[in-house]
SELOVO-197412 format. One record per residue: x, y, z of N, C-alpha, C in turn; chain. Coordinates in steps of 0.1 Angstrom, whole numbers, plus 5000, padded with zeros to 4 digits. Layout:
BEGIN
   n_c1   n_c2   n_c3   ca_c1   ca_c2   ca_c3   c_c1   c_c2   c_c3   kette
      X      Y      Z       X       Y       Z      X      Y      Z       A
...
END
This chain:
BEGIN
   n_c1   n_c2   n_c3   ca_c1   ca_c2   ca_c3   c_c1   c_c2   c_c3   kette
   4528   2897   0937    4515    2900    0931   4507   2909   0940       A
   4501   2919   0935    4493    2928    0942   4479   2922   0946       A
   4472   2928   0956    4459    2923    0959   4449   2925   0949       A
   4451   2935   0940    4442    2938    0929   4448   2934   0916       A
   4451   2921   0914    4457    2916    0902   4448   2918   0890       A
   4454   2921   0879    4446    2923    0866   4440   2910   0861       A
   4428   2911   0856    4421    2899    0850   4425   2898   0836       A
   4431   2887   0832    4434    2885    0818   4421   2881   0811       A
   4418   2888   0799    4405    2886    0792   4403   2872   0788       A
   4390   2868   0787    4387    2855    0782   4393   2852   0768       A
   4393   2862   0760    4397    2861    0746   4412   2858   0746       A
   4420   2864   0754    4435    2862    0755   4437   2848   0760       A
   4430   2844   0771    4431    2830    0776   4429   2820   0765       A
   4418   2822   0758    4414    2812    0747   4425   2812   0737       A
   4429   2824   0733    4439    2825    0722   4452   2818   0726       A
   4457   2821   0738    4469    2814    0743   4468   2799   0743       A
   4456   2794   0747    4454    2780    0748   4454   2774   0734       A
   4448   2781   0724    4449    2777    0710   4464   2776   0705       A
   4471   2786   0708    4485    2786    0704   4493   2774   0711       A
   4490   2772   0723    4497    2761    0731   4494   2747   0725       A
   4483   2745   0719    4479    2732    0715   4482   2729   0700       A
   4487   2740   0693    4492    2738    0679   4505   2731   0679       A
   4509   2724   0668    4522    2719    0667   4532   2731   0667       A
   4544   2730   0673    4553    2741    0674   4556   2748   0661       A
   4557   2741   0650    4561    2747    0638   4549   2754   0631       A
   4537   2752   0636    4525    2758    0630   4518   2767   0640       A
   4524   2769   0652    4517    2777    0662   4519   2792   0660       A
   4512   2797   0649    4513    2811    0646   4502   2819   0652       A
   4505   2831   0656    4495    2840    0663   4483   2843   0653       A
   4486   2846   0641    4476    2849    0631   4467   2837   0628       A
   4472   2825   0628    4464    2814    0626   4455   2811   0638       A
   4461   2812   0650    4453    2810    0662   4441   2820   0663       A
   4444   2832   0659    4433    2843    0659   4421   2839   0651       A
   4423   2831   0641    4412    2827    0632   4403   2816   0639       A
   4409   2809   0649    4403    2797    0655   4395   2800   0668       A
   4396   2812   0673    4389    2815    0686   4375   2818   0683       A
   4367   2817   0693    4352    2817    0692   4347   2830   0686       A
   4353   2841   0690    4349    2854    0685   4361   2862   0680       A
   4365   2858   0667    4377    2865    0662   4376   2880   0660       A
   4364   2885   0659    4362    2899    0657   4366   2907   0669       A
   4367   2901   0681    4370    2908    0693   4385   2911   0694       A
   4393   2905   0686    4408    2907    0686   4413   2909   0672       A
   4423   2918   0670    4431    2918    0658   4445   2914   0661       A
   4453   2913   0651    4467    2909    0654   4474   2918   0663       A
   4473   2931   0661    4480    2941    0669   4476   2941   0683       A
   4463   2941   0686    4458    2941    0700   4461   2928   0707       A
   4461   2917   0700    4465    2905    0706   4480   2904   0709       A
   4488   2909   0700    4502    2909    0703   4506   2918   0715       A
   4499   2930   0716    4501    2939    0727   4497   2933   0740       A
   4485   2926   0740    4480    2920    0752   4489   2909   0757       A
   4494   2901   0748    4503    2889    0751   4517   2895   0756       A
   4521   2905   0750    4534    2912    0754   4533   2917   0769       A
   4521   2923   0772    4519    2927    0785   4518   2916   0795       A
   4512   2905   0791    4512    2893    0799   4526   2888   0802       A
   4534   2888   0792    4548    2884    0793   4555   2892   0804       A
   4553   2905   0804    4560    2914    0813   4555   2911   0827       A
   4542   2909   0829    4536    2906    0842   4541   2893   0848       A
   4542   2883   0839    4547    2870    0844   4562   2871   0847       A
   4569   2879   0840    4583    2881    0843   4585   2887   0857       A
   4576   2897   0860    4577    2903    0873   4573   2894   0884       A
   4563   2885   0881    4558    2875    0891   4568   2864   0894       A
   4575   2860   0883    4584    2848    0885   4599   2853   0888       A
   4602   2865   0885    4616    2870    0887   4625   2865   0876       A
   4620   2859   0866    4628    2854    0855   4621   2859   0842       A
   4630   2861   0831    4624    2865    0818   4614   2855   0813       A
   4602   2860   0809    4592    2852    0803   4589   2858   0789       A
   4590   2850   0779    4587    2854    0765   4577   2845   0759       A
   4565   2850   0756    4554    2842    0751   4553   2842   0736       A
   4559   2851   0729    4558    2852    0714   4572   2853   0708       A
   4574   2847   0697    4586    2847    0689   4584   2852   0675       A
   4586   2866   0673    4584    2871    0660   4596   2866   0650       A
   4592   2861   0639    4602    2856    0629   4600   2863   0616       A
   4598   2876   0616    4596    2884    0604   4585   2879   0595       A
   4588   2877   0582    4577    2873    0573   4572   2859   0576       A
   4579   2851   0582    4575    2838    0585   4563   2838   0595       A
   4562   2847   0604    4551    2848    0613   4555   2850   0627       A
   4546   2851   0636    4549    2852    0651   4544   2839   0657       A
   4553   2832   0664    4551    2819    0669   4550   2818   0684       A
   4543   2808   0689    4543    2805    0703   4557   2800   0707       A
   4561   2802   0720    4574    2798    0725   4572   2787   0735       A
   4583   2782   0740    4583    2772    0750   4576   2777   0763       A
   4578   2790   0766    4572    2795    0777   4556   2795   0775       A
   4552   2798   0763    4537    2797    0760   4532   2783   0763       A
   4539   2773   0757    4534    2760    0759   4534   2755   0773       A
   4543   2761   0781    4544    2757    0795   4531   2761   0803       A
   4524   2771   0797    4512    2776    0804   4500   2768   0801       A
   4500   2758   0793    4488    2751    0788   4479   2746   0800       A
   4485   2739   0809    4477    2733    0820   4470   2744   0828       A
   4477   2755   0830    4470    2766    0838   4459   2772   0829       A
   4462   2774   0816    4452    2780    0808   4439   2772   0807       A
   4441   2759   0805    4430    2749    0804   4422   2750   0817       A
   4428   2750   0828    4421    2750    0841   4413   2763   0843       A
   4420   2775   0839    4413    2788    0840   4400   2788   0831       A
   4401   2783   0819    4390    2783    0810   4379   2774   0815       A
   4382   2762   0821    4372    2753    0826   4365   2760   0838       A
   4372   2767   0847    4366    2773    0858   4358   2785   0854       A
   4363   2793   0844    4355    2804    0840   4342   2800   0833       A
   4342   2789   0825    4330    2784    0819   4320   2779   0830       A
   4325   2772   0840    4317    2768    0851   4311   2779   0858       A
   4319   2790   0861    4314    2802    0868   4303   2809   0860       A
   4305   2809   0846    4295    2816    0838   4282   2808   0838       A
   4283   2794   0837    4271    2786    0838   4264   2788   0851       A
   4272   2789   0862    4265    2791    0875   4259   2804   0876       A
   4265   2815   0870    4258    2828    0870   4245   2827   0862       A
   4245   2820   0851    4233    2819    0843   4222   2811   0851       A
   4227   2801   0858    4217    2793    0866   4211   2801   0877       A
   4219   2809   0884    4214    2817    0895   4204   2828   0890       A
   4208   2833   0878    4199    2843    0873   4185   2837   0869       A
   4185   2826   0863    4173    2819    0860   4165   2816   0872       A
   4172   2811   0883    4165    2807    0895   4159   2820   0902       A
   4166   2831   0901    4160    2843    0907   4147   2847   0900       A
   4147   2847   0886    4135    2851    0879   4123   2841   0882       A
   4127   2828   0883    4117    2818    0886   4111   2820   0900       A
   4120   2824   0909    4115    2827    0923   4105   2839   0923       A
   4108   2849   0915    4099    2860    0915   4086   2857   0908       A
   4087   2850   0896    4074    2847    0889   4066   2837   0896       A
   4072   2827   0903    4064    2817    0910   4056   2823   0922       A
   4061   2834   0927    4053    2840    0938   4039   2845   0933       A
   4038   2847   0920    4025    2851    0914   4017   2840   0908       A
   4021   2828   0911    4014    2816    0906   4009   2808   0918       A
   3996   2810   0922    3991    2804    0934   3986   2790   0933       A
   3985   2785   0920    3980    2771    0918   3990   2761   0924       A
   3984   2749   0928    3993    2738    0933   4000   2731   0922       A
   4012   2726   0925    4020    2718    0916   4018   2703   0920       A
   4013   2695   0910    4009    2681    0914   4018   2672   0907       A
   4026   2664   0915    4035    2654    0910   4030   2640   0913       A
   4029   2632   0903    4025    2618    0906   4036   2608   0904       A
   4036   2597   0912    4047    2588    0911   4042   2575   0917       A
   4048   2564   0912    4048    2551    0919   4059   2552   0930       A
   4058   2542   0939    4068    2542    0950   4082   2542   0945       A
   4085   2534   0935    4098    2532    0929   4103   2546   0923       A
   4094   2552   0916    4098    2565    0910   4101   2576   0921       A
   4093   2575   0932    4095    2585    0942   4109   2582   0949       A
   4112   2570   0952    4124    2566    0959   4136   2570   0950       A
   4135   2567   0937    4147    2569    0929   4149   2584   0925       A
   4138   2592   0923    4140    2605    0918   4130   2616   0923       A
   4117   2613   0922    4107    2623    0924   4107   2629   0938       A
   4110   2621   0948    4110    2626    0962   4122   2636   0963       A
   4133   2633   0957    4144    2643    0957   4141   2655   0950       A
   4134   2654   0939    4130    2666    0932   4120   2675   0940       A
   4111   2669   0947    4101    2676    0955   4109   2683   0967       A
   4118   2676   0973    4126    2681    0984   4133   2694   0979       A
   4139   2693   0967    4146    2705    0962   4137   2716   0958       A
   4125   2713   0953    4114    2723    0951   4111   2731   0964       A
   4110   2723   0975    4107    2730    0988   4118   2739   0992       A
   4130   2734   0989    4142    2742    0993   4143   2755   0984       A
   4141   2754   0971    4142    2765    0962   4129   2775   0963       A
   4118   2768   0964    4105    2776    0963   4096   2772   0974       A
   4099   2775   0986    4091    2771    0998   4077   2776   0998       A
   4074   2786   0991    4060    2792    0991   4051   2785   0981       A
   4056   2776   0972    4048    2769    0963   4041   2757   0970       A
   4029   2755   0966    4022    2743    0971   4025   2731   0962       A
   4035   2724   0966    4040    2712    0957   4037   2699   0964       A
   4029   2691   0957    4024    2679    0963   4029   2667   0955       A
   4035   2657   0962    4039    2644    0956   4029   2633   0961       A
   4021   2628   0951    4012    2617    0954   4017   2604   0949       A
   4017   2594   0958    4022    2581    0955   4010   2573   0950       A
   4010   2568   0938    3999    2560    0933   4001   2545   0937       A
   3992   2539   0944    3995    2525    0949   3993   2515   0939       A
   3984   2517   0929    3980    2507    0919   3990   2506   0908       A
   3996   2495   0905    4005    2493    0894   3998   2485   0882       A
   3985   2484   0883    3978    2477    0872   3978   2485   0859       A
   3978   2477   0848    3979    2483    0835   3966   2479   0827       A
   3961   2488   0818    3950    2485    0810   3955   2479   0796       A
   3968   2482   0793    3974    2476    0781   3989   2475   0784       A
   3997   2473   0774    4012    2470    0777   4019   2482   0783       A
   4014   2494   0779    4022    2506    0783   4014   2515   0793       A
   4001   2515   0793    3993    2525    0800   3989   2520   0814       A
   3995   2526   0825    3992    2522    0838   3983   2532   0844       A
   3979   2530   0857    3970    2539    0864   3976   2553   0865       A
   3989   2554   0867    3995    2568    0868   3993   2576   0855       A
   3996   2569   0844    3994    2576    0831   3979   2579   0828       A
   3970   2570   0832    3956    2573    0830   3952   2586   0838       A
   3957   2587   0850    3954    2598    0859   3960   2611   0853       A
   3972   2610   0848    3979    2621    0841   3971   2626   0829       A
   3966   2617   0821    3958    2620    0810   3945   2627   0814       A
   3940   2624   0826    3928    2630    0831   3930   2644   0837       A
   3943   2648   0838    3946    2661    0843   3949   2661   0858       A
   3951   2649   0864    3954    2649    0879   3968   2654   0882       A
   3977   2653   0873    3991    2656    0876   3997   2665   0866       A
   4007   2673   0870    4015    2682    0861   4027   2674   0855       A
   4033   2665   0863    4044    2657    0859   4043   2643   0864       A
   4048   2634   0856    4050    2620    0860   4062   2614   0853       A
   4067   2603   0858    4078    2596    0851   4072   2584   0843       A
   4076   2582   0831    4071    2571    0823   4083   2564   0816       A
   4082   2551   0813    4092    2545    0805   4093   2551   0791       A
   4105   2553   0786    4107    2558    0772   4105   2547   0762       A
   4092   2543   0761    4089    2532    0752   4078   2537   0743       A
   4075   2529   0732    4064    2532    0724   4064   2547   0719       A
   4053   2554   0723    4052    2568    0718   4060   2578   0727       A
   4067   2573   0737    4074    2582    0746   4089   2582   0744       A
   4094   2577   0732    4108    2577    0730   4114   2591   0728       A
   4106   2601   0725    4111    2615    0724   4114   2621   0737       A
   4109   2616   0748    4112    2622    0761   4126   2622   0765       A
   4131   2633   0771    4145    2634    0776   4146   2624   0787       A
   4157   2615   0786    4159    2605    0797   4162   2612   0810       A
   4156   2607   0821    4159    2612    0835   4169   2603   0842       A
   4166   2590   0841    4175    2580    0846   4172   2566   0840       A
   4181   2557   0841    4179    2543    0837   4180   2534   0849       A
   4170   2525   0850    4171    2515    0860   4173   2501   0855       A
   4179   2493   0863    4182    2479    0860   4173   2470   0869       A
   4172   2458   0865    4165    2448    0873   4175   2440   0881       A
   4172   2437   0893    4180    2429    0902   4173   2417   0907       A
   4180   2406   0909    4174    2394    0914   4176   2394   0929       A
   4164   2392   0936    4164    2393    0951   4161   2378   0956       A
   4169   2374   0965    4166    2361    0971   4175   2358   0983       A
   4174   2346   0989    4183    2343    1000   4198   2342   0995       A
   4207   2347   1002    4221    2347    0998   4226   2334   0992       A
   4223   2323   0999    4228    2310    0994   4222   2306   0980       A
   4209   2310   0978    4203    2308    0965   4210   2316   0954       A
   4212   2329   0957    4218    2338    0947   4232   2334   0944       A
   4239   2329   0954    4253    2324    0952   4254   2313   0942       A
   4244   2304   0943    4243    2292    0933   4240   2297   0919       A
   4232   2308   0918    4227    2312    0905   4237   2321   0898       A
   4246   2328   0905    4255    2337    0899   4265   2330   0891       A
   4268   2335   0879    4278    2330    0870   4291   2339   0873       A
   4289   2351   0875    4300    2360    0879   4296   2367   0892       A
   4304   2376   0896    4301    2383    0909   4290   2392   0909       A
   4285   2397   0897    4275    2408    0897   4262   2405   0891       A
   4261   2393   0884    4249    2391    0876   4244   2377   0876       A
   4231   2375   0873    4225    2362    0871   4218   2363   0857       A
   4221   2353   0849    4214    2352    0836   4200   2348   0837       A
   4191   2354   0829    4177    2351    0830   4174   2336   0827       A
   4182   2329   0820    4180    2315    0817   4182   2306   0829       A
   4188   2311   0840    4190    2303    0852   4178   2304   0862       A
   4168   2312   0859    4157    2314    0868   4147   2302   0868       A
   4144   2296   0857    4134    2285    0857   4137   2274   0867       A
   4127   2269   0874    4128    2259    0884   4127   2265   0898       A
   4127   2278   0899    4126    2285    0912   4112   2291   0914       A
   4107   2292   0926    4095    2300    0928   4098   2314   0925       A
   4088   2321   0919    4089    2335    0916   4079   2343   0924       A
   4083   2353   0931    4074    2362    0938   4071   2374   0929       A
   4058   2375   0925    4055    2385    0915   4043   2394   0919       A
   4041   2405   0912    4029    2413    0915   4017   2406   0910       A
   4005   2411   0913    3993    2405    0908   3992   2406   0893       A
   3983   2398   0887    3981    2397    0873   3977   2411   0868       A
   3983   2416   0857    3980    2429    0852   3989   2440   0857       A
   3997   2437   0868    4005    2448    0873   4017   2450   0863       A
   4022   2462   0864    4033    2466    0854   4046   2457   0857       A
   4049   2455   0869    4061    2448    0872   4060   2433   0867       A
   4049   2427   0869    4047    2413    0865   4047   2412   0849       A
   4040   2422   0843    4040    2422    0828   4054   2424   0822       A
   4061   2433   0828    4075    2436    0823   4084   2423   0825       A
   4083   2417   0836    4091    2404    0838   4086   2393   0829       A
   4073   2392   0827    4068    2382    0817   4074   2385   0803       A
   4074   2397   0799    4080    2401    0786   4095   2397   0785       A
   4102   2400   0796    4117    2397    0796   4119   2382   0794       A
   4111   2374   0802    4112    2360    0801   4108   2355   0787       A
   4097   2360   0782    4092    2356    0769   4103   2359   0758       A
   4110   2370   0759    4121    2373    0749   4132   2363   0750       A
   4133   2356   0762    4143    2346    0764   4138   2332   0761       A
   4126   2331   0756    4120    2318    0753   4114   2311   0765       A
   4111   2319   0776    4106    2313    0789   4092   2318   0791       A
   4083   2308   0795    4069    2312    0798   4067   2312   0813       A
   4064   2324   0818    4063    2325    0832   4053   2316   0839       A
   4041   2315   0833    4030    2307    0839   4033   2292   0838       A
   4041   2288   0829    4043    2273    0827   4056   2268   0834       A
   4066   2277   0836    4079    2272    0840   4082   2277   0854       A
   4073   2283   0861    4075    2288    0875   4063   2285   0884       A
   4066   2283   0896    4055    2284    0906   4055   2298   0911       A
   4043   2305   0909    4042    2319    0912   4036   2322   0926       A
   4042   2332   0933    4036    2336    0945   4033   2351   0944       A
   4020   2355   0945    4016    2369    0943   4019   2377   0955       A
   4025   2389   0953    4027    2399    0964   4027   2413   0958       A
   4018   2421   0962    4017    2435    0956   4025   2445   0963       A
   4029   2443   0975    4037    2453    0983   4052   2450   0980       A
   4058   2460   0973    4073    2458    0970   4082   2456   0982       A
   4079   2462   0993    4087    2460    1005   4086   2446   1010       A
   4073   2441   1010    4071    2428    1015   4077   2417   1005       A
   4075   2421   0992    4081    2412    0982   4096   2410   0984       A
   4103   2421   0987    4118    2420    0989   4121   2411   1001       A
   4113   2414   1012    4116    2406    1025   4113   2392   1023       A
   4102   2388   1016    4099    2374    1014   4109   2367   1005       A
   4115   2375   0996    4125    2369    0987   4138   2367   0995       A
   4142   2377   1003    4154    2376    1011   4153   2365   1022       A
   4141   2361   1026    4140    2351    1036   4137   2337   1030       A
   4140   2336   1017    4140    2323    1011   4127   2317   1006       A
   4116   2326   1005    4103    2321    1000   4103   2320   0985       A
   4112   2326   0978    4113    2325    0964   4122   2336   0959       A
   4122   2338   0945    4130    2348    0939   4121   2360   0935       A
   4126   2372   0936    4119    2383    0931   4128   2391   0922       A
   4123   2396   0911    4130    2404    0902   4125   2418   0903       A
   4133   2427   0908    4128    2441    0912   4137   2451   0906       A
   4131   2463   0904    4138    2474    0899   4148   2480   0910       A
   4160   2484   0905    4169    2490    0915   4165   2505   0917       A
   4154   2510   0913    4148    2523    0917   4146   2523   0932       A
   4142   2511   0937    4139    2511    0951   4152   2512   0959       A
   4152   2521   0969    4165    2524    0976   4170   2511   0983       A
   4161   2502   0988    4166    2490    0995   4172   2480   0985       A
   4169   2482   0972    4174    2473    0962   4187   2478   0955       A
   4186   2491   0951    4198    2497    0944   4205   2508   0951       A
   4203   2508   0964    4209    2519    0972   4224   2516   0975       A
   4228   2521   0987    4243    2520    0990   4248   2506   0991       A
   4238   2496   0994    4243    2482    0996   4248   2476   0983       A
   4240   2478   0973    4244    2473    0959   4248   2458   0959       A
   4241   2450   0967    4246    2436    0968   4237   2426   0960       A
   4226   2431   0955    4218    2422    0947   4223   2421   0933       A
   4224   2409   0927    4229    2408    0914   4220   2413   0903       A
   4226   2418   0892    4218    2423    0880   4212   2411   0873       A
   4201   2413   0867    4195    2403    0858   4200   2406   0844       A
   4206   2397   0837    4212    2399    0824   4205   2389   0814       A
   4207   2392   0801    4201    2384    0791   4209   2383   0779       A
   4207   2373   0770    4214    2372    0757   4228   2367   0759       A
   4234   2364   0747    4247    2359    0747   4257   2369   0752       A
   4255   2382   0750    4264    2392    0755   4261   2396   0770       A
   4252   2390   0776    4249    2392    0790   4246   2407   0793       A
   4237   2412   0785    4233    2426    0787   4224   2428   0799       A
   4225   2439   0806    4216    2442    0817   4202   2444   0812       A
   4192   2439   0819    4178    2443    0816   4175   2456   0821       A
   4174   2466   0813    4172    2480    0817   4160   2487   0811       A
   4156   2498   0817    4145    2506    0812   4149   2521   0814       A
   4148   2529   0803    4150    2543    0804   4137   2550   0809       A
   4138   2559   0818    4127    2567    0823   4128   2581   0819       A
   4116   2587   0814    4116    2601    0810   4105   2608   0817       A
   4107   2622   0817    4097    2630    0824   4086   2634   0815       A
   4074   2631   0818    4062    2635    0810   4056   2647   0817       A
   4054   2657   0809    4049    2670    0813   4037   2674   0806       A
   4027   2680   0813    4015    2684    0806   4019   2695   0796       A
   4016   2692   0783    4021    2700    0772   4015   2714   0772       A
   4003   2716   0776    3997    2729    0775   4000   2738   0787       A
   4006   2732   0797    4009    2740    0809   4024   2745   0809       A
   4025   2758   0810    4039    2764    0811   4039   2776   0820       A
   4032   2774   0832    4032    2784    0842   4045   2784   0850       A
   4047   2794   0858    4060    2794    0866   4062   2782   0875       A
   4051   2776   0880    4053    2765    0889   4059   2753   0881       A
   4054   2751   0869    4059    2740    0860   4073   2743   0855       A
   4076   2756   0852    4089    2760    0848   4099   2757   0860       A
   4094   2760   0872    4103    2758    0884   4106   2744   0886       A
   4096   2735   0884    4099    2720    0886   4108   2715   0875       A
   4107   2720   0862    4116    2716    0852   4130   2720   0855       A
   4131   2732   0860    4145    2737    0865   4151   2728   0875       A
   4143   2724   0885    4147    2716    0896   4152   2702   0890       A
   4144   2697   0881    4148    2684    0875   4161   2685   0868       A
   4164   2696   0861    4176    2698    0854   4188   2699   0864       A
   4185   2705   0875    4196    2706    0886   4199   2693   0891       A
   4189   2684   0894    4192    2671    0899   4200   2663   0889       A
   4196   2664   0876    4204    2657    0866   4218   2661   0865       A
   4221   2674   0866    4234    2679    0866   4242   2674   0878       A
   4236   2673   0890    4242    2668    0901   4246   2653   0899       A
   4237   2645   0893    4239    2631    0891   4251   2629   0881       A
   4251   2637   0871    4262    2636    0861   4275   2639   0868       A
   4275   2649   0876    4287    2653    0884   4292   2642   0892       A
   4283   2635   0899    4287    2624    0908   4292   2612   0899       A
   4286   2610   0888    4290    2599    0879   4305   2602   0874       A
   4307   2615   0870    4321    2618    0865   4331   2616   0877       A
   4327   2621   0889    4336    2619    0900   4339   2604   0903       A
   4329   2596   0902    4330    2582    0904   4339   2575   0894       A
   4338   2580   0881    4346    2574    0870   4361   2578   0872       A
   4363   2590   0878    4377    2594    0879   4384   2589   0892       A
   4375   2584   0901    4381    2579    0914   4389   2566   0912       A
END
């Protein structure tokens, strides 16, 4: 092979892959031409010539005769065994070319955002509760600083988890008042249309000996096994306490009647108090100390099918704002989601 090897066109790679995946008795060149993404780019004669040239080049490379097409007169021109032998290579080439094309598009978009954001002097304001910051928002702001170091990007942690109703907390009230460009919210009630960013689960925190007695299997504790224990909870009106009360109510359990409650507003202190045997805490695994690399706290499950108690989180963006700084943050969020999906695929294949 020469150092300046010829690039086989995307259309021929796609066409050959179509031929290879057809049943041998139906793998006709004319039929495959109809199935490619842009059939107008190739006709029968040009495709036949290009594949014949590919056959000659592969013959030269391998030192053995390679025949990729079998003309059978009026019956048609069919794929050969040599063609079908190329399938794995063709598939890999298409996957990598598509990935390279997506990366080129990504880089181009990033370049334009970098230029336009230089002309946007206003600050970008990100609001989050501690859990949101640990699970996602802090990583997003770190990537913003890496990609757009000239932008004034601020992450403000809202300490109050109090709610005025079932869904509206202090963070959402401040967002509605114009304090933030982006926040994370549960995809509940009126927010079901939001694109999901991540899903968190609830974990049961406690002394290892207590958790061992409550576990039915190695990974979870059923919500019905919690009554009779002290519960460490946030203050009345806090989002974490209200959500736990709702989960218990759905299971027919009344928090205020069936538990001794210990109030603690600091999530870090709540976890430490639970781990040292002062009671049980039900916490989101958004917190890195709960759902990070240790992954040793059991999931809270409910119902006969032992489903995980989970909440989908979505990104809420100020609808009227579409300046370069907001576009840049939306781009960064998409990059983080792509990275997470890549890690999930890798973990599934491991």
